[in-house]
N, C-alpha and C positions, 0 to 999 in steps of 0.2 A: 218775270221769272225770266225770261230768253237770258237774262246774263249768268243766273246758276249753271242754265242749259251749257253755255260758253264755257265756263269756267271748267264742268263735268267733262267734257270734252277734252280739256286745254292740260287735266290731272289723268286721263286716260292715256293721253301722247307723250307725256312725260310716262308714264307707269311702261309705256312699252317701250321705251326708250331706256328708260333704267333695265329694263328685263334684258332686251337686247346689248346694253352694256357687260352686265354681270355673264350673260352668257357667251361675248367674246373673250371678257377676264376668264373665264371659268376654260375655254379652250386652250389659252394662253400659256404655253409651258409655265410660264417665269411669272403668271400671274397669280399676286399674292391672295391667300387666302381671307384675308383682312379685307382687300379690296371687293372680294366676291360679294365680302358677309355686308358691306355695308351698301352697296347696289340694292340687294335682297331687302333690307333693312327701308330701304327708300323708296321700292315698288311696293313694298307691304304698307308703309305711311300711304300710297298715292290711292291706295284701292280705301284702306279706312276713312280717308278724307271723303273719298267718293262717294263710300257709302253713307257718311254723316249727310255730305251736300244733296244728296236721293233722298234723304229723312226728312231734309228740312225742306224743299221743296214740294214733298206732299203735305207735309203736315208739322206747321211749324212748332204747336203745342209740345207735340211728341219726341220732337226735337227737342226741344226743351228739358222734356224730363227723362230721357234718356241720355241727352248726351253734357246736359248744366245742370243736373242733381248730386 
């Protein structure tokens, strides 16, 4: 399960990067709203994948029932 923990850490780092980029684009006067939305959606996806990964690590049966049914 060490690999799942490492992948979870990677996702959290990726989430942080996306949030920082979205924030920087939001502060940029020329920042396009589309780019800001894309960063927000990517950050949300990282959060959802991380939650699913944690569920998989805790209980594979529950993960299958919740995410694969």
